[in-house]
C-alpha positions as CSV (number, residue, x, y, z in Angstrom):
1,X,-66.6,-68.9,38.5
2,X,-70.4,-69.7,38.4
3,X,-72.5,-67.7,41.3
4,X,-75.1,-69.2,44.2
5,X,-77.7,-71.2,42.6
6,X,-80.8,-69.9,42.3
7,X,-83.5,-71.9,43.7
8,X,-86.1,-72.6,40.7
9,X,-90.1,-72.0,41.4
10,X,-91.0,-75.6,42.2
11,X,-87.9,-75.8,44.9
12,X,-89.4,-72.8,46.4
13,X,-92.5,-74.0,46.3
14,X,-91.4,-77.0,48.3
15,X,-89.1,-75.4,50.8
16,X,-92.5,-73.2,51.6
17,X,-94.3,-77.2,52.3
18,X,-91.3,-77.9,54.6
19,X,-90.9,-74.6,56.3
20,X,-89.0,-76.1,59.0
21,X,-86.6,-78.2,57.5
22,X,-83.3,-77.3,56.2
23,X,-83.2,-78.5,52.8
24,X,-80.2,-78.8,50.4
25,X,-80.5,-77.3,47.0
26,X,-81.1,-78.9,44.7
27,X,-83.0,-81.9,46.4
28,X,-82.4,-85.0,46.0
29,X,-85.4,-87.3,44.4
30,X,-87.9,-88.6,45.9
31,X,-88.3,-92.2,45.8
32,X,-90.5,-93.3,42.5
33,X,-93.9,-95.0,42.0
34,X,-96.5,-95.1,44.7
35,X,-94.7,-95.0,47.6
36,X,-97.4,-92.9,49.8
37,X,-99.8,-95.9,49.3
38,X,-98.7,-97.5,52.1
39,X,-96.9,-95.1,54.2
40,X,-97.7,-94.9,58.1
41,X,-99.8,-92.2,58.5
42,X,-99.5,-90.1,61.8
43,X,-102.2,-87.6,63.0
44,X,-101.2,-86.8,67.0
45,X,-104.9,-87.5,68.4
46,X,-105.6,-91.4,68.9
47,X,-104.2,-95.1,67.9
48,X,-100.4,-95.1,67.6
49,X,-97.7,-93.5,69.5
50,X,-95.3,-91.7,68.3
51,X,-92.8,-93.9,69.3
52,X,-94.5,-96.6,67.2
53,X,-94.8,-94.1,64.4
54,X,-91.2,-93.6,64.5
55,X,-90.1,-97.5,64.4
56,X,-92.8,-98.2,61.7
57,X,-91.5,-95.2,59.8
58,X,-88.2,-96.5,59.9
59,X,-89.1,-99.6,58.7
60,X,-90.7,-97.9,56.6
61,X,-88.2,-95.7,55.3
62,X,-85.3,-98.9,55.0
63,X,-87.8,-100.5,52.5
64,X,-88.1,-97.9,50.1
65,X,-83.9,-97.8,50.3
66,X,-84.3,-93.9,51.3
67,X,-80.5,-93.0,51.9
68,X,-80.6,-89.0,51.2
69,X,-81.3,-87.1,54.8
70,X,-84.0,-84.6,53.3
71,X,-85.8,-87.4,51.1
72,X,-85.8,-88.5,54.6
73,X,-87.2,-86.0,56.4
74,X,-89.5,-85.2,53.4
75,X,-90.9,-88.5,53.2
76,X,-91.5,-88.4,57.2
77,X,-93.3,-85.0,56.9
78,X,-95.6,-85.9,54.3
79,X,-96.1,-89.2,57.0
80,X,-98.2,-86.3,59.2
81,X,-101.8,-85.3,59.2
82,X,-104.4,-83.7,60.7
83,X,-103.0,-81.9,63.8
84,X,-99.8,-83.6,63.6
85,X,-99.4,-81.6,60.1
86,X,-100.7,-78.2,61.2
87,X,-97.9,-78.9,64.4
88,X,-95.2,-79.6,62.2
89,X,-96.2,-76.1,59.7
90,X,-96.2,-74.2,62.8
91,X,-92.6,-74.7,63.8
92,X,-89.8,-71.7,63.3
93,X,-88.6,-72.3,59.6
94,X,-85.5,-74.0,58.9
95,X,-85.4,-75.1,62.7
96,X,-84.8,-79.0,61.8
97,X,-81.4,-79.5,60.2
98,X,-81.1,-83.0,60.2
99,X,-83.1,-86.6,61.0
100,X,-82.1,-86.6,64.7
101,X,-83.6,-83.3,65.4
102,X,-86.7,-84.0,63.4
103,X,-87.4,-87.2,65.8
104,X,-86.0,-85.1,68.5
105,X,-88.8,-82.3,68.3
106,X,-91.2,-84.9,66.8
107,X,-91.2,-87.1,70.2
108,X,-91.0,-83.8,72.8
109,X,-94.2,-82.5,71.5
110,X,-95.7,-86.0,70.9
111,X,-94.1,-88.4,72.8
112,X,-95.5,-89.8,76.3
113,X,-95.8,-86.7,78.4
114,X,-96.9,-88.0,81.5
115,X,-95.8,-86.0,84.9
116,X,-94.2,-87.1,88.0
117,X,-97.6,-86.8,90.2
118,X,-99.0,-89.8,87.5
119,X,-95.6,-92.0,88.3
120,X,-96.6,-91.5,92.2
121,X,-100.0,-92.3,92.2
122,X,-99.1,-95.5,89.4
123,X,-96.5,-96.5,92.4
124,X,-98.4,-95.7,94.7
125,X,-101.6,-97.9,93.5
126,X,-98.9,-100.8,92.6
127,X,-98.1,-100.9,96.5
128,X,-102.0,-101.3,97.3
């Protein structure tokens, strides 16, 4: 009976790059070709909302026919740039076990953060 599989050097490098993700060993293959060329990017500071990013990314991943969780999560992380990539790398190592957890932590941080006071003011403006 064989002992536990020891990760290769490349698997260790990839694990460090995607530190917050819980990834299987061995990793599933990434999409072939220039899959990053048309990838929707999210920088976190302007333009696209987190909700729009997820919607675009789900469509993009569907077009690539991604069916493995670890591939989906790694490709999603590659769609993060700038402040969003920095935020991801600062998350607790191995704290995100699946796609749902990644969606949740992404939306909690980058999603609409309007507080109750904002809604009271907007409601008051509508009444006038």
